[in-house]
Backbone as CSV, one residue per row, in Angstrom:
resi,resn,N_x,N_y,N_z,CA_x,CA_y,CA_z,C_x,C_y,C_z
1,UNK,-242.548,82.838,-14.948,-241.795,83.759,-16.153,-241.222,84.864,-16.401
2,UNK,-241.809,85.659,-15.175,-240.651,86.899,-14.688,-239.396,86.756,-14.295
3,UNK,-239.189,85.234,-13.678,-238.182,84.956,-12.658,-236.998,84.841,-13.825
4,UNK,-238.238,83.811,-14.655,-237.026,83.513,-15.697,-236.399,84.719,-17.056
5,UNK,-237.429,85.507,-17.141,-237.105,86.358,-17.808,-235.714,87.412,-17.398
6,UNK,-235.616,87.695,-15.881,-234.866,88.199,-15.402,-233.562,87.448,-15.249
7,UNK,-233.474,85.963,-15.076,-232.351,85.347,-14.802,-232.063,85.566,-16.515
8,UNK,-232.602,85.489,-17.680,-231.553,85.364,-18.646,-230.918,87.014,-19.272
9,UNK,-232.114,88.027,-18.313,-231.670,89.419,-19.052,-230.316,89.698,-18.169
10,UNK,-230.303,89.031,-17.031,-228.787,89.296,-16.109,-227.782,88.541,-17.068
11,UNK,-228.441,86.974,-17.942,-227.324,86.950,-18.190,-226.958,87.474,-19.962
12,UNK,-227.473,87.863,-20.265,-227.313,88.847,-21.174,-226.621,89.771,-20.714
13,UNK,-226.466,90.944,-20.066,-226.672,91.865,-19.625,-224.708,91.665,-18.725
14,UNK,-224.690,90.548,-18.074,-223.316,90.496,-17.132,-222.092,91.182,-18.166
15,UNK,-222.152,90.059,-19.394,-220.655,90.652,-20.190,-220.748,92.069,-20.508
16,UNK,-221.884,92.544,-20.186,-221.614,94.239,-20.834,-221.084,94.875,-19.843
17,UNK,-221.776,94.437,-18.645,-221.305,95.360,-17.116,-220.333,95.094,-16.625
18,UNK,-219.888,93.670,-16.873,-218.765,93.192,-15.948,-217.226,94.382,-16.236
19,UNK,-217.074,94.107,-16.850,-215.715,94.900,-17.174,-216.014,96.145,-16.747
20,UNK,-217.317,96.811,-17.202,-217.080,98.306,-16.776,-217.189,98.378,-15.551
21,UNK,-218.370,97.581,-14.270,-218.079,98.074,-13.313,-216.899,97.526,-12.590
22,UNK,-216.128,96.493,-13.047,-215.014,96.362,-12.744,-213.800,97.285,-12.443
23,UNK,-214.115,98.314,-13.633,-213.054,99.590,-13.490,-213.480,100.457,-12.885
24,UNK,-214.995,100.859,-12.963,-215.234,101.782,-11.686,-214.642,101.234,-10.604
25,UNK,-214.929,99.787,-9.858,-214.578,99.662,-8.688,-213.132,99.599,-8.537
26,UNK,-212.287,99.478,-9.715,-210.801,99.803,-8.843,-210.239,101.256,-9.324
27,UNK,-211.401,101.878,-10.015,-211.116,103.564,-9.954,-211.234,104.038,-8.597
28,UNK,-212.566,103.884,-8.088,-213.291,104.122,-6.800,-212.134,103.866,-5.554
29,UNK,-211.670,102.344,-5.844,-210.750,101.830,-4.994,-209.392,102.761,-4.437
30,UNK,-208.933,103.101,-5.537,-207.926,103.904,-6.127,-208.066,105.253,-6.211
31,UNK,-209.083,105.707,-5.616,-209.593,107.175,-5.534,-208.338,107.841,-4.825
32,UNK,-208.410,109.437,-4.708,-208.041,110.081,-3.708,-208.510,110.024,-2.522
33,UNK,-209.864,110.309,-2.594,-210.598,110.425,-0.943,-211.656,109.485,-1.581
34,UNK,-212.472,109.109,-0.375,-213.569,108.379,0.187,-214.862,109.061,-1.042
35,UNK,-214.950,110.303,-0.855,-216.220,111.020,-1.268,-215.746,110.882,-2.585
36,UNK,-214.365,110.865,-3.412,-214.861,110.702,-4.930,-214.953,109.323,-5.554
37,UNK,-214.190,108.179,-4.407,-214.885,107.174,-4.864,-216.341,106.882,-5.140
38,UNK,-216.663,107.337,-4.208,-218.545,107.416,-3.779,-219.190,108.205,-4.916
39,UNK,-218.629,108.870,-5.340,-219.193,109.825,-6.467,-218.989,109.298,-8.051
40,UNK,-218.052,108.222,-8.181,-217.914,107.852,-8.654,-219.117,106.202,-8.846
41,UNK,-219.129,105.972,-8.345,-219.723,104.640,-7.663,-221.308,105.006,-8.091
42,UNK,-221.468,106.251,-7.912,-222.812,106.858,-7.751,-223.255,107.208,-9.128
43,UNK,-222.611,107.705,-10.070,-222.811,107.851,-11.330,-222.928,106.652,-12.568
44,UNK,-221.951,105.642,-12.004,-221.985,104.736,-12.182,-223.764,103.954,-12.103
45,UNK,-224.298,103.940,-11.007,-225.753,103.412,-10.673,-226.824,104.418,-11.329
46,UNK,-226.333,105.801,-11.283,-227.549,106.700,-11.926,-227.273,106.440,-13.249
47,UNK,-226.136,105.897,-14.007,-226.265,105.714,-15.542,-226.858,104.181,-15.681
48,UNK,-226.754,103.307,-14.931,-227.428,101.891,-14.899,-228.870,102.635,-14.467
49,UNK,-229.316,103.288,-13.702,-230.685,103.097,-13.518,-231.507,104.325,-14.212
50,UNK,-230.838,105.266,-15.178,-232.145,106.296,-15.288,-232.218,105.735,-16.642
51,UNK,-232.150,104.725,-18.104,-232.690,104.017,-18.696,-233.513,103.469,-18.113
52,UNK,-233.885,102.305,-17.179,-234.553,101.967,-16.673,-235.874,102.939,-16.223
53,UNK,-235.484,103.525,-15.440,-237.022,104.703,-14.814,-237.057,105.187,-15.966
54,UNK,-236.564,105.836,-16.724,-237.109,106.304,-18.127,-238.179,105.263,-18.867
55,UNK,-237.362,104.586,-18.622,-238.779,103.385,-19.996,-239.654,102.879,-19.159
56,UNK,-239.463,103.109,-17.693,-240.918,102.468,-16.990,-242.290,103.933,-16.761
57,UNK,-241.109,105.064,-16.613,-242.176,106.123,-16.939,-242.902,106.323,-18.266
58,UNK,-241.785,106.353,-19.175,-242.692,106.734,-20.457,-243.691,105.375,-21.407
59,UNK,-243.768,104.374,-20.175,-244.142,102.933,-20.496,-245.763,103.366,-21.393
60,UNK,-246.452,104.102,-20.749,-247.349,104.518,-21.248,-247.380,105.452,-22.658
61,UNK,-246.761,106.240,-22.938,-246.514,106.811,-24.156,-246.309,105.656,-25.294
62,UNK,-245.643,104.516,-24.710,-245.119,104.137,-25.759,-246.193,102.774,-25.844
63,UNK,-247.173,102.396,-25.156,-248.012,101.609,-25.704,-248.613,102.226,-27.185
64,UNK,-249.037,103.621,-27.302,-249.561,104.246,-28.200,-248.627,104.270,-28.898
65,UNK,-247.817,103.958,-29.229,-246.936,103.962,-30.257,-246.578,103.043,-30.654
66,UNK,-246.953,101.922,-29.389,-246.825,100.453,-30.094,-248.204,100.477,-31.200
67,UNK,-249.283,100.882,-30.519,-249.991,100.853,-31.831,-250.077,101.160,-32.948
68,UNK,-249.538,102.323,-33.156,-249.341,102.284,-34.346,-248.971,101.672,-35.213
69,UNK,-247.107,101.125,-34.380,-246.587,100.428,-35.652,-247.299,98.892,-35.774
70,UNK,-248.407,98.683,-34.831,-249.099,97.556,-35.108,-250.433,97.956,-35.795
71,UNK,-250.615,98.999,-36.116,-251.266,99.147,-37.117,-250.778,99.278,-38.690
72,UNK,-249.420,99.760,-38.666,-248.838,99.958,-39.958,-247.358,99.045,-40.134
73,UNK,-248.091,97.610,-39.453,-246.713,96.643,-39.246,-246.241,96.196,-40.809
74,UNK,-247.672,95.932,-41.613,-247.248,95.382,-42.892,-246.421,96.519,-43.715
75,UNK,-246.730,97.565,-43.606,-245.908,98.518,-44.662,-244.413,98.889,-44.068
76,UNK,-244.705,98.950,-42.771,-243.308,98.791,-41.680,-242.565,97.975,-42.372
77,UNK,-243.043,96.109,-42.200,-241.958,95.168,-43.075,-242.092,95.302,-44.071
78,UNK,-242.698,95.582,-44.587,-242.111,95.498,-46.310,-241.302,96.748,-46.352
79,UNK,-241.176,97.951,-45.916,-240.210,98.918,-46.186,-238.851,98.624,-45.817
80,UNK,-238.648,98.415,-44.047,-237.751,97.949,-43.967,-236.910,96.598,-44.348
81,UNK,-237.842,95.720,-44.698,-237.184,94.602,-45.892,-236.406,94.836,-47.358
82,UNK,-237.430,96.082,-47.773,-236.641,96.328,-48.888,-235.190,97.003,-49.071
83,UNK,-235.578,98.147,-47.521,-233.936,98.749,-47.515,-232.914,97.642,-46.969
84,UNK,-233.208,96.799,-46.475,-232.242,95.389,-45.839,-231.679,94.750,-47.541
85,UNK,-232.706,94.338,-48.570,-232.489,94.120,-49.738,-231.193,94.379,-50.750
86,UNK,-231.807,96.568,-50.338,-231.251,97.261,-51.265,-229.763,97.500,-50.613
87,UNK,-229.804,97.557,-49.248,-228.110,97.530,-48.835,-227.845,96.205,-49.217
88,UNK,-227.987,95.042,-49.645,-227.296,93.793,-49.728,-226.622,94.304,-51.147
89,UNK,-228.091,94.024,-51.893,-227.217,94.360,-53.171,-226.511,95.180,-53.492
90,UNK,-226.080,96.478,-52.519,-224.994,97.425,-52.808,-223.971,96.572,-51.935
91,UNK,-223.773,96.076,-51.133,-222.847,95.492,-50.608,-222.459,94.191,-51.791
92,UNK,-223.033,93.700,-52.085,-222.673,92.499,-53.144,-221.950,93.123,-54.373
93,UNK,-223.001,94.272,-54.683,-221.966,94.688,-55.964,-220.639,95.740,-56.021
94,UNK,-220.274,95.774,-54.679,-219.651,96.585,-54.495,-219.705,97.996,-54.895
95,UNK,-220.903,98.516,-54.575,-221.116,99.863,-55.118,-221.452,101.085,-53.646
96,UNK,-221.475,100.232,-52.072,-221.913,101.046,-51.234,-221.325,101.835,-50.705
97,UNK,-219.869,102.047,-51.573,-219.267,103.027,-50.544,-220.067,104.593,-51.954
98,UNK,-220.802,103.804,-53.022,-221.260,105.623,-53.377,-222.376,105.925,-52.067
99,UNK,-223.193,105.159,-51.920,-224.311,105.722,-50.587,-223.156,106.459,-49.462
100,UNK,-222.217,105.910,-49.044,-221.782,106.271,-48.433,-221.072,107.446,-49.002
101,UNK,-220.443,108.098,-49.832,-219.951,109.359,-50.316,-221.078,110.507,-50.297
102,UNK,-222.411,110.055,-51.272,-223.519,110.585,-50.915,-224.087,111.163,-49.178
103,UNK,-224.023,110.126,-48.325,-224.047,110.371,-46.979,-223.454,111.639,-46.240
104,UNK,-222.025,111.274,-46.507,-220.727,112.691,-46.084,-221.256,113.664,-46.683
105,UNK,-221.304,113.837,-48.058,-221.926,114.813,-48.611,-222.711,116.037,-48.232
106,UNK,-223.813,115.120,-48.333,-225.379,115.342,-47.129,-224.949,115.901,-45.824
107,UNK,-223.888,115.427,-45.364,-223.528,116.187,-44.002,-222.991,117.334,-43.752
108,UNK,-222.020,117.076,-44.191,-220.884,118.293,-44.527,-222.072,119.742,-45.455
109,UNK,-222.986,119.188,-45.685,-223.690,120.502,-46.852,-224.504,120.476,-45.673
110,UNK,-225.026,119.956,-44.725,-226.151,120.411,-43.437,-225.200,121.159,-42.769
111,UNK,-224.469,120.899,-42.152,-224.222,120.622,-41.037,-222.458,121.859,-40.764
112,UNK,-222.095,121.894,-42.237,-220.664,123.043,-42.106,-220.608,123.813,-43.194
113,UNK,-221.615,124.138,-43.736,-221.775,125.587,-44.349,-222.339,126.561,-44.063
């Protein structure tokens, strides 16, 4: 179970991580000093590790949130399904741009006045 899950995670993760890691290794290898290269690699490692550590630390709180989701599963399913159908109809009738315009106006009204 866990080993298979880990292998599947690594398989899915590799295309996302590979090019970024290659670029960081290239920059670290051509850095002016070893210290600067080490800082680049340290920042990359922190960027990879912090989300996993934060997820592990917050897991206890997430259990409570998941309990709420489980309790409201039917309402959440119907609401999200209705939103998806409405968005599909907007795309199908070529009316989605009206929603986009309304969202832009709301954004500019909220943050630029």
